[in-house]
N, C-alpha and C positions, 0 to 999 in steps of 0.2 A: 504492499500497502505509498502512494504515497504522497502527503496535503501543503497547503501549502493556507489550509488555515480559512480559507473561503472553500477549493474544489477536492479533490480526493478524484482517484483515481486506483482502483483495483490491478496490478498485475498477475501473472498465473502464468508462471514457464509451462513450455508445454513441447516433448522430447519427439519425431522423428513423423508418429503414425498420430491420425486425428482421435483423437480419443474427447469426450465429454468434457466442459468444461464444469464438475456438481460443483466447485471452491465458489467459480466467479460469481455464479446464477444462487451461492447459498449465502457469501460475500453480499449480494445485492439486493437481497429481501432483509437484509440489517441494516442494508445501505442504500436509500433507491436512486440516491444520486446521486452515486457515486458514477464514473468512467469507466468502460473496464478494455482491459492490453490482453491480450494473449500472448507472448513473447512468442516466440517463435511461429505462427502461425502465415497462411499470404498473409494477410495485412502487416506484421510487421513480425520481421524477419530479424535471426535474432544479432548481425550483425551492424543494422540497423537502428538498434535498439543498444543495441554499446559503442557503437559510437554517437550517436546522439542524433540522431539522423529523427528518432519518435521521439515529441515530447510524451514532459507522464500530464502535465497537468498543463489544463488551457490558458 
């Protein structure tokens, strides 16, 4: 999780195979305002995340 006091982003690391994101879903039930980010997915590659090309907060 990343937060700046106003925005929250839930981060889940994915590896290889596409699997359900149960952790993100559970987190969002508790924090519905949270943005989600699945690192290792098609939308957010590991390299992009590690080099900072994908922002954690809006």
